[in-house]
Steps between C-alpha positions, in 0.01 A plus 500: 500500500465186715729337747681337212667837443774635728328739752767774471486487120119522511522798740729678263261435209211633706690818583596555138147446373375758750742753362397413146135539590556850626702589195229372266256746643756780476573406129128544422502865612429732212467881448124494573309339789267329254768322312667397823168358633441313172854371481490370852164338449628152421809524708303594812273202448796271586621199310739207526807708411637174354732684257676719763530187717688324226731803450574495873565127522712482183730785624649241741672318213773749448726726705355611829648842460246625251319839522172444684349795312562319173300205632209724593504669156507167320207376701308826429563461125347154484204571722420840337510319164271229635252747653498716187414197287207427736338835421520416129381146551190615688410732211546219245309254713229750596560399855285610798733413786873486571625359831159533656446865411340666193741491209637844386302480175179459704583764768595751230497396132702310247701809386610580848601136570704486185678819569573414861649171374719706262603729793614204706689352202678839477585477869642153446705628205648797685595271787660226288704771319688569822609141525687482167462394135498129567193544723340726244555247222349212700208714607431604140522137378264395775255773424495393133412145612219631725351692207539214252339266753210738540458528121502121467235473772284765344514342155457147635623188329494521127385229257730201528631605846480256793292700753688360805843572346385848413380557852825377656691740268284787627570403861873482433504850352246672730605340828818295468706777335466760779540238778824379325625856476429549870731213595766615254487858627568373854803311381622795294479736799736273693737444204418133456693293245340443164426133564309606810307762307412239236378259765295779665345593161402135424367452857299822476350417165383157616378617844307774322314230309431311826380828660237563232400141435435443869270799493315328218421206728413731793234668279325163498589343836585802724284598788731716717708716268291818491401428139156387421519139363399470136576861397707395204270209423195731494678747273623234264863579575723212382677315783714188519220265622241622257739484202608150598138401514418652167796307345343167621360268240324285759127494406404490869651852538261654248228601749746681724665667209163624387427621846812710545448648148143606591363812670615479867360833614251319721653423840342156529623409148847617587505293821397198301784549256746554778393187685529296180847635428624444857389131469656450164851343449610802296575684828753234599649513149536872533661466840739237359607752228561764762710256706697410184582865444586548862750210477658667201532816700664308792741348246627851405580566864770232500726751338466732802704479826326343799384738771192684631427670167488170315293354777258799465464433123431137566239597762341751256472219242343264756255769615391587148426139416319430821278807510296341221497151657 
């Protein structure tokens, strides 16, 4: 959080996230030391903890007399679900690294990674069951979207599908859904009114898109994020800028389109492709799309009362847009 957010509110958020971090490690404890080690593998590597942050911020939009333990549990549910999905994603993507460390499928094998993901999903399920049926229902609906998004990504766009629209649908299901649920869970913990919960859901869905699409630009332009630039480009992973470029019917774009579709395993060739993309107007078009979605997200916040929590959500939106600038 920056100076735009109330210092006392930011301090409370930091304290809550520290508690949640400790509880995440505790939630990963299993009956055997090996399963505990494997389950803590991604958690211990760190992460943005964006979803627990949204739970904590959104809890300010209801009664201040809520049970703090419920907030922690709700944050655990969304982060455990997210981390569990990363284990499965790494298997499906045949990944080598996760958060700068060897991925679980590389450190052990695919079967272990899948089963550890299942174990963490189970931990999320047992935790959400203590919060009540409304939470269980939303978690189940969100999980269904996560799975459907992964299936759509695995199959890819089918004949007649618009590849960009297909990709945005995948992002909405795989990223937007859980981020929206995080914001809603925070409001539910505090007993927020339905119109507030609806606004939080809409904001979370849109900001989830901004979150992923800004990562897409960082893959091309980033130099200080901890992620090697061009990772997605080299692996042929669809992203907002590359899909926008592929949709172009400008003949002058043909050489660059051919380049990004070619073998980029050679470092020099990858650097050439990155330099060409960075200089291409498609990057600014992608940034404009991210800003458009950020503006939609800000619009949903008009339904929420003014105060430090709303300021925090506005600051989060600003930061997400500008990290890819």
